[in-house]
C-alpha positions in Angstrom: -0.3 -0.1 0.0 2.8 2.4 0.7 4.1 1.9 -2.9 0.8 2.6 -4.0 0.6 6.0 -2.2 3.8 7.3 -3.3 3.0 6.8 -7.0 -0.6 8.6 -6.1 1.7 11.4 -4.8 4.1 11.7 -7.2 4.2 15.4 -6.8 5.1 15.0 -3.0 8.6 17.0 -2.0 11.4 14.9 -0.8 11.1 16.3 2.7 7.2 15.1 2.8 8.2 11.9 1.8 10.8 11.6 4.1 8.6 12.6 7.0 6.1 9.6 5.7 8.3 6.9 5.8 10.9 7.9 8.6 13.9 8.8 6.1 16.1 11.3 5.3 15.5 13.3 2.6 18.9 12.5 1.1 17.8 9.1 1.0 14.7 9.5 -0.8 16.1 12.1 -3.1 18.7 9.1 -3.8 15.9 6.4 -4.2 14.0 8.6 -6.6 16.7 9.7 -8.7 17.9 5.4 -8.8 14.1 5.4 -9.9 13.2 2.7 -6.7 11.1 4.7 -4.9 8.2 3.8 -5.7 9.3 0.9 -7.6 8.1 1.1 -11.4 6.4 -2.0 -11.5 3.2 -2.6 -9.0 3.9 -5.7 -7.0 0.9 -8.6 -7.7 -0.7 -7.5 -4.4 -1.0 -3.7 -5.1 -2.5 -4.5 -8.6 -5.2 -6.6 -6.1 -5.7 -3.9 -4.2 -6.5 -1.7 -6.9 -8.7 -3.7 -8.7 -10.0 -6.9 -7.2 -7.7 -9.5 -9.0 -6.2 -12.1 -7.1 -2.7 -12.9 -7.7 -1.9 -16.3 -8.8 -0.2 -18.5 -6.9 3.6 -19.3 -8.6 4.0 -22.9 -8.6 
């Protein structure tokens, strides 16, 4: 849910996101620059939360 919330508030400042996550501003800036905050691809569980489609188990 955290990643989904970050995707929905993409215009939030580094300081705002740092406050929300309990991280330093520089950590957030670095992660955004690297493209790892939030991850570029939603997880199966995030997709489930948005669509209601239950993720299939990997066997």
